C-alpha positions, 0 to 999 in steps of 0.5 A: 499500500502506498504511503502517499496519495497525489492531489492535483492542483489548479496549476497542474501541480502534483503534490504528495499527501500522507495517506490516512495521516495517522503515521505523521505528527504535526510538530506543534502537536509535540509540545506538551507530549508526555515523556514516558520512561519505560523502565518505571512505566510512568510519565516523568515529564512533558516536551517543551520543544523540538529543535529541527536541524538544517537536514530537516530532521529532529536534532533533540527535544527539550523537556520539562521534568517535575523536581529537576531542571529542564533537560534535552534528549537527543533524537537517537535517545527516544522513540516518538509516538503520537501519544508520547515520547519514550525513553529507556534510559534516564541517563540519556537526559542531558543538561540543557542550559537555555541556549539560543539555538536556531531551529529550522522550524523557527526560521521556516514558519511563515515563509510564503509558498508559491506554485510554479505559476506564481500563485501564492498557495499560503504560508508555512504554518507547521512541519509534518514529522514522520515519527519513525525516521524523525524527519520532516516529511512535509509542510502545512500551509495556512491559506487564510481562515475562510479557505482553511475552514472550508477546504482545510489546510494544505499539506505539501511534501517537503520534496516538492518545495524549492526554497528560492530565498530565506522567506519563500519557496516554489512548488516543483514537480521534480523535487527540491533544492533544499538549500 
C-alpha cells in the first residue's frame, strides 16, 4: 500500500500527501507530549519543544521534568509516538542551559509558498514529522481562515518545495533544492 496520495492542484502541480495521516505528526502537537519512562512505566515530564536541524530532522527535544531542571534528549535516544515520547534510559537526559539555538522550524514558519505559476498558496504554519524517521515529511500551509475552514489546510511534501529565498519557496514537480 502506498504511503502517499497525489492531489492535482489548479496549476497542474502534483502534490504528495500522507495517506491516512495517522503515521505522521504535526510538530506543534509535540509540545506538551508526555515523556514516558519505560522502566518505571511512568510519565516523568513533558516536551517543551523540538529542535529541527538544517537537514530537516529532529536534532533533539527539550523537556520539562517535575523536581529537576529542564533537559534535552537527543533524537537517537527516544522513540516518537503520537501519544508520547518514549525513553529507555534516564542517563540519556542531558543538561539543557537555555541557549540560543536556531531551529529550522523557527526559521521557516511564516515563509510564503508559491506554485510554479506564481500564485501564492499560503504561508508555512507547521512541519509534518514522520515519527519513525524523525524527519520532516512535509509542510502544513495556511491559506487564510475562510479557505482553511472550507477546504482544510494544505499539506505539501517537503520534496516538492524548492526554497528560492530565506522567506519563500516554489512548488516543483521534480523535487527540491533544499538549500
